[in-house]
N, C-alpha and C positions, 0 to 999 in steps of 0.2 A: 466913371469905373467902368471897366469891360463887362462885357454879358459873359455869365459863368457857362459853360458849356461842357458835355460829357457825354459819355457812350459806351459801348460794349466794350469788352477786354478779353484776351486773350494771353496768361501769364507764358515765362518759359517752362519747356518740359522739367527743369530741375536748377534749384539753385537759383541765385539773383539774376537778374536781367543784365547781359552784356551791351546790348543794343535795344534799340527804341525803335519801331515802324508805327507811323500812325497814319492812317486812311482818313482821306477825304472824298466823302461821296459826292456824289451828282444832284442836280437840280430836281425838287419834288421826290427824292428817296430820303432814306436816314442812313443811321452808323452801323445798321445792320445790315446793309445793302453789300459790304465789302469786307465784314469781319471774318465770314468763311475763308477768304484768299489768307488766312492766318494758319488754317490748318494745312494747305496746298504748301505751303514755304516752309512749315515746321522744317521738315527735315533739311533744306538749305539753312535753314536760320534757328537752330534747337535752343540758344542761351538768347531767344528775343522776344521782349515783351511787344505786343499787337495792342491796339488801341483804335478805335474806330469814334470817334465824337459824332451826336447829332450837330446838325447847324444850327446857329442860335434862333433862327426864326423857322415859322410855320410858314408851306409855300402857298400862294394862293392858287395856284394850279392843281394842288394834291390835296383833299382833305389830309390825310395822314402822313404825309409828306413833309420835309424840311426845305430851306433852302439858305444859301450862304447870303444872299443878296436878290433881292426882285430882277424879272427879266420879263420884261417888255417886247423887246425886240424891234422898238419904235424909238430910243431913245441911243443915241451911239456912243454918248459917254456913259450910259448907264451900266456897266462891265468895269469902266476905270473906279467910278465911285463906289460900287459894289465892293472890290477886292480892296479898295484900301478903307473904307468903313469896316470889313470885316475882319481886317488883319487884326486889331486890337485885343480882340476875343481871343481869336486862335493861337497869338504870341503867349496871351495869358496862360492858355491850356498847356501849351507848348513846355513852357517855363516848368510848371506844376505837376506836369509827368515827368520830364529829366528831373525835377529834384525827387521825385516820388522814389524812383529808381537810384539816384546819385549818380547821375550819369551829367555830360556834359552836350552841345552842338554836334561834337565829332563822332557822337554815338547815335546819332538820330536821321533817321528815313522818312522823306514825306511822299507818299503815295495819294495821288488824286484820280478820281473818273471825272471828266466833263469839267463841269462849275468847281468839281474839288481839285482839278488840275489846275484851273485859275489861280486858285486860292494857292495852291503847293507851289508853283513856280511864282508868284506875287511876294508871298509871305519868307520862304524859304531863302530867296534871295537878298531879303532885306534882316534876315535875321542877323545880330551882333557878332556868332562865330557863324561857320558855314554848316549845314549839315553835312552828314557825309555823301548822301544823295537825295536826289529829286526824281521821282520818277511819273509822268503822268501819261494816263490812259486817254485818248480820244478827246482833248482839250486843246484849250488855244493859249499861246501867253498875251495879256493883257498890257496894253500902254507900253508896247515894244520902243516909243519913243524917248519912255523915261528910263529905260534900263542902263544906256550908261553911267547916268548921274545917280542911280536910288540902288542899282545891286550890288551894294557893299559888304557882302558877308564874304570872309574869305577864312581859309584854314592858316592856321599858324604860320605855315608855307608859303603864305598869300595865293592860293589857289582860290577858284569861287567852285562850289560845290559841283560834284559831276552830275549830269543829266541827261535822262532816257524821256523820249518820247514815242508812246507806242499810239497808231490809229487803224483802224480799218480803213482801207479803200473804197469801202461801199456804205461810209457813214455818212448817214440821211440828215445828221442833228446839226453836227460839226464837221464841216466837207473835210476831206484830207488835206487838200491844198493848205489847213491851218497848221498841218504838222511843219509844210515845208517854208514856211513864212514866219513862224515860230525861231525854225532852227536856222533861216536867214539872220534873223534879228541877232539869235544868240550870237552869230556867225560876227557881227558887225560890231559887238560890244566885248570882243575878244573873252567869250565864255565858250568853252567847249560843252558840243553834244551831240549824243548820239541819236540814232532814232532807228524806229523799226516798222514797217506796213505791214498790217494783217491781211493776206490775200481774202477777198471774198465776204469780209467782216463788216457789219453795217457799226451802228453806235452801240458796241460792248466791247469786251473782251475774251478771246479765245483762248484755249489751252499752248498756243504756242505764245501767245503775247504773256500771261501769266509765266511760263518755264523761264522766257527770256527776261522779264522783270524781277524775278527771282535770282537769277543767277547775277544779274546787274547789282542787284543789294547785296548780295554775299560777299561779292569782289570788292564794292565798294568797302563793306564792313573789312574788309581784309581776313576773310572767312575761306578754310580750306573747302573745296567741293568734292562733297561724299560722292564716290563710283558709282555709277548709273549702271 
């Protein structure tokens, strides 16, 4: 049985949710770390429910943080074992949240940061139905050699989910080259991928990256962008 996870939520401004955005936090953080982004994106996504689950395991390197999987940086296979091991719990959570709102995967977007991006890319591309979008900040695609065979999520029209990767050019944790390595792997697997480099930004998200991401999600959901 998959581990049960949960976390903070922000409901739509009014009425039932027409979209669902799920935030996946980074190593050593928890669901509270990203949920405030929802307030910044509300004007673009007014009928969207937001949720930011806590990863299933306590983090060995942080007394109060969580992890989707352990990171020792000594084992080259630990990321692959990690994303595959954590996928069932995340899939179960996504299924439950979609059922809660009466939505399907075409109304779902996954937004990850760092280790959460690894989970968003891995899980989102292996769902039974394609999510509306996958947005990854400061992360990397794990196991690119498995992509062509396993990334089977497709829309009813046969398209993979749209992907946007955002990375700071001064990231000291996951080097910015990870963005280009990931984008190249997606291209080799015929999965379209957009990307954006945030100038002068380390391992974090700046205002420009947030706005770029919010607009990407609104477009993926087919929403009209309000005038600025």
